[in-house]
C-alpha positions in Angstrom: -5.4 41.0 9.4 -4.1 42.4 6.1 -0.5 41.4 5.4 0.5 44.6 3.6 4.1 45.2 2.6 5.8 47.7 0.3 8.3 46.7 -2.3 10.9 49.3 -3.6 12.4 48.0 -6.8 14.5 49.2 -9.7 17.8 48.8 -11.5 21.2 49.3 -9.8 22.1 52.8 -8.7 18.5 54.1 -9.0 18.2 55.1 -5.3 16.2 52.2 -3.8 18.2 52.3 -0.6 17.6 56.0 0.1 13.9 55.8 -0.8 13.4 52.8 1.4 15.0 54.6 4.4 12.9 57.7 3.8 9.7 55.6 3.6 10.6 53.7 6.7 11.1 56.9 8.7 7.9 58.4 7.4 5.7 55.3 7.9 7.3 53.6 10.9 8.7 50.8 8.9 11.7 48.5 8.7 13.8 47.6 5.6 14.3 44.1 4.4 17.0 43.9 1.8 16.4 41.7 -1.3 19.8 41.9 -2.9 21.6 38.6 -3.8 25.0 40.0 -2.9 24.2 42.2 0.1 23.5 39.0 2.1 27.2 38.2 2.2 29.6 39.3 4.9 32.6 41.3 3.8 31.0 42.6 0.6 29.8 46.0 1.7 31.5 48.1 -1.0 30.9 46.1 -4.1 27.3 45.3 -3.2 26.5 48.9 -2.3 25.2 47.7 1.0 24.0 50.7 3.1 26.3 52.1 5.7 25.2 52.8 9.3 24.9 56.5 8.3 22.8 55.7 5.2 20.5 53.5 7.4 19.9 56.6 9.5 18.6 54.6 12.5 16.2 52.5 10.4 16.4 48.8 11.2 17.7 46.8 8.2 17.5 43.1 7.8 19.0 40.4 5.5 22.3 42.3 5.1 25.6 40.5 5.8 23.9 37.4 7.1 25.7 34.8 5.0 29.3 33.5 4.7 30.6 34.4 1.2 31.5 30.7 0.8 27.8 29.8 0.8 25.4 29.6 -2.1 22.0 31.1 -1.8 18.9 30.5 -4.0 15.7 32.5 -4.2 14.0 29.8 -2.2 16.6 30.0 0.6 16.3 33.7 0.7 12.5 33.7 0.9 12.6 31.1 3.6 14.9 33.4 5.7 13.1 36.6 4.8 9.5 35.6 5.4 9.8 35.1 9.2 11.4 38.6 9.4 8.6 40.1 7.3 6.0 38.4 9.5 7.7 39.6 12.7 7.8 43.2 11.5 4.0 42.9 10.7 3.3 41.3 14.1 5.0 44.2 15.8 2.7 46.6 14.0 5.3 48.1 11.7 5.5 48.3 7.9 7.9 45.9 6.1 9.7 47.6 3.2 11.3 45.1 0.9 14.1 46.8 -1.0 16.2 45.4 -3.8 16.9 44.8 -7.4 17.0 41.0 -7.4 13.6 40.5 -8.9 13.4 36.7 -8.6 14.1 36.9 -4.9 11.5 39.6 -4.3 8.9 37.6 -6.2 9.7 34.5 -4.1 9.3 36.4 -0.8 6.0 38.1 -1.9 4.5 34.8 -3.2 5.8 33.0 -0.2 4.9 29.4 -1.2 6.8 28.6 -4.4 9.3 26.3 -3.0 9.5 22.7 -4.2 10.5 20.3 -1.5 14.0 18.9 -1.6 17.1 19.7 0.3 19.3 21.7 -2.0 22.9 20.9 -1.2 22.0 17.6 0.5 23.0 14.1 -0.3 20.9 13.8 -3.5 22.4 17.1 -4.8 25.9 15.9 -4.0 25.3 12.6 -5.9 24.0 14.5 -8.9 26.9 16.8 -8.9 29.3 13.9 -8.8 27.5 12.3 -11.7 27.6 15.6 -13.6 31.4 15.8 -13.1 31.8 12.1 -14.2 29.2 11.8 -17.0 28.4 15.3 -18.2 25.0 16.9 -18.5 23.6 14.8 -21.4 22.7 11.6 -19.3 21.2 13.8 -16.6 19.1 15.7 -19.0 17.9 12.5 -20.6 16.9 11.2 -17.2 14.9 14.4 -16.6 13.3 14.1 -20.0 11.9 10.7 -18.9 10.7 11.9 -15.5 9.6 15.5 -16.4 9.5 16.0 -20.2 8.0 19.5 -19.8 10.9 20.7 -17.6 13.5 19.0 -19.9 12.0 20.8 -22.9 12.0 24.1 -21.1 15.6 24.0 -19.8 18.6 24.7 -22.0 21.3 22.0 -21.8 23.7 24.6 -20.5 21.4 25.4 -17.5 23.0 22.7 -15.4 21.9 24.2 -12.1 18.2 24.1 -12.9 18.5 20.6 -14.4 20.1 19.3 -11.2 17.4 21.1 -9.2 14.6 19.5 -11.2 16.1 16.0 -10.8 16.7 16.7 -7.1 13.1 17.6 -6.5 11.8 14.5 -8.3 14.2 12.1 -6.7 13.5 13.4 -3.2 9.7 13.9 -3.4 8.5 11.8 -6.3 6.8 14.9 -7.7 8.1 16.8 -10.7 9.0 20.4 -10.4 6.6 21.1 -13.3 3.7 19.7 -11.2 4.8 21.7 -8.2 5.0 24.9 -10.2 1.5 24.3 -11.7 0.0 23.8 -8.2 1.6 26.9 -6.7 0.9 29.3 -9.6 -2.8 29.2 -8.7 -2.3 30.1 -5.0 -2.6 33.8 -3.9 0.5 35.5 -2.8 1.4 35.5 0.9 1.6 39.3 1.1 -0.5 42.1 -0.3 2.3 44.1 -1.8 2.3 47.7 -3.1 5.1 48.1 -5.6 7.2 51.2 -6.1 9.7 51.3 -9.0 12.5 53.8 -9.7 14.2 54.3 -13.0 15.6 57.1 -15.1 13.5 58.4 -18.0 16.7 58.7 -20.1 18.9 55.5 -20.0 22.0 57.6 -20.7 21.5 59.3 -17.3 21.3 55.9 -15.6 24.5 54.9 -17.4 26.4 58.0 -16.2 25.3 57.4 -12.6 26.3 53.7 -12.7 29.8 54.8 -14.0 30.1 57.3 -11.1 29.1 54.7 -8.6 31.8 52.3 -9.8 34.4 55.1 -9.5 33.2 55.8 -6.0 33.5 52.0 -5.1 37.0 52.0 -6.4 37.9 55.0 -4.3 36.3 53.5 -1.3 38.5 50.4 -1.5 36.8 47.8 -3.6 40.1 46.2 -4.7 41.1 45.8 -1.0 37.7 44.3 -0.2 38.2 41.7 -3.0 41.7 41.0 -1.7 40.4 40.4 1.8 37.9 37.8 0.4 40.7 36.1 -1.5 42.8 36.0 1.7 39.9 34.2 3.4 40.4 31.4 1.0 37.6 32.2 -1.5 38.3 31.3 -5.1 36.8 32.8 -8.2 34.4 29.9 -8.4 32.6 30.9 -5.2 29.0 32.2 -5.8 29.7 35.4 -4.0 32.7 36.2 -6.3 30.4 35.9 -9.3 29.0 39.3 -8.4 29.7 42.1 -10.7 32.7 44.0 -9.4 34.2 41.1 -7.6 34.9 38.7 -10.5 36.4 41.5 -12.6 38.7 42.7 -9.8 39.7 39.2 -9.0 41.5 39.3 -12.3 43.6 42.2 -11.1 44.8 40.0 -8.1 45.6 37.2 -10.6 47.5 39.6 -12.9 45.2 39.0 -15.9 43.9 42.5 -16.0 44.9 46.0 -14.9 42.8 47.9 -12.5 41.7 50.3 -15.2 40.6 47.5 -17.5 38.8 45.8 -14.6 36.9 48.9 -13.7 35.9 49.5 -17.3 34.5 46.0 -17.4 32.6 46.5 -14.1 30.9 49.6 -15.6 30.0 47.7 -18.7 28.6 44.7 -16.8 26.7 46.9 -14.4 25.0 48.7 -17.2 24.1 45.4 -18.9 22.8 44.1 -15.5 20.6 47.2 -15.1 19.1 46.6 -18.4 18.3 43.0 -17.5 16.8 44.2 -14.2 14.4 46.5 -16.0 13.4 43.8 -18.4 12.4 41.5 -15.5 10.6 44.3 -13.5 8.7 45.6 -16.5 6.8 42.3 -16.6 5.1 43.3 -13.4 2.1 45.5 -14.2 1.5 46.3 -10.5 4.7 48.5 -10.2 4.0 52.2 -9.8 7.0 53.7 -11.7 8.6 56.9 -10.6 10.8 58.3 -13.4 13.9 60.4 -12.5 15.0 63.1 -14.9 18.6 64.2 -14.9 19.1 63.8 -11.2 17.4 62.0 -8.4 15.0 64.2 -6.3 14.2 62.1 -3.2 11.9 64.7 -1.6 9.7 64.6 -4.7 9.9 60.7 -4.9 8.9 60.5 -1.2 5.9 62.7 -1.8 4.8 60.7 -4.9 5.4 57.4 -3.0 3.3 58.4 0.0 0.5 59.5 -2.3 0.6 56.1 -4.0 0.7 54.3 -0.7 -2.1 56.5 0.8 -4.3 55.7 -2.2 -3.6 52.0 -1.7 -4.6 52.2 2.0 -1.1 51.6 3.4 -0.9 54.9 5.2 
């Protein structure tokens, strides 16, 4: 049985959520979010998670499933999302994977790129203790002896991936380089049809991002950040590294005015959208739909269904 899924991707504010819902209603589908911040509870406004009205009766998965004190990786996301995708398929419905976190989407579609090793377990804690006591240099040298390819590939400042590579080697006896080489040759778990949204003129995208940030502020983004702080989260929490949260945390600390923080959120959001596009453009399988000045969802739905029909999805 073909394991066909649809992926709706694109930079922030391009309309992925709306198109995902429209496709789900048209094609008897369910939406699975692939957003690295929508997974966290209590972060609805800043992550632009869909409201009940925006979901319009379409089942949505992988939204508000994690405590904001937790740290999620692409592998952990995929391990949680894959059973959901499989269940949707087993029920005869169409999974629609929607999001802008490219690494997470790729991990779910491939479905087998996870090196063994328990991230956050005893080995990781020991490595983190060594990092705090010794610095990264001895750990990088240890990795260089065990996995010279990984050590050469990773920047000394990339402490997270250096620890992950050592963790995999210490727990499994196999280097992460060897693991990656083995899995790259495997076919993906799902046969995905990719739909991408972006603006033809980048200035139009920037204007829409700025309007979205203003709307978030009006909807109570600062109050949402304050509620997270009152739960005991500090600015070092992974969830508070999200754009919109770390900047407004400065308002609570008194290091920035609200106006300054929102201007920074707009700048960082525009920069993030550019990085998202850079990542996605490496995928030649994406069928791009280009917005002009405004987003025309009826037209985008028509184009999308034509693409999916040609691919045999509907």
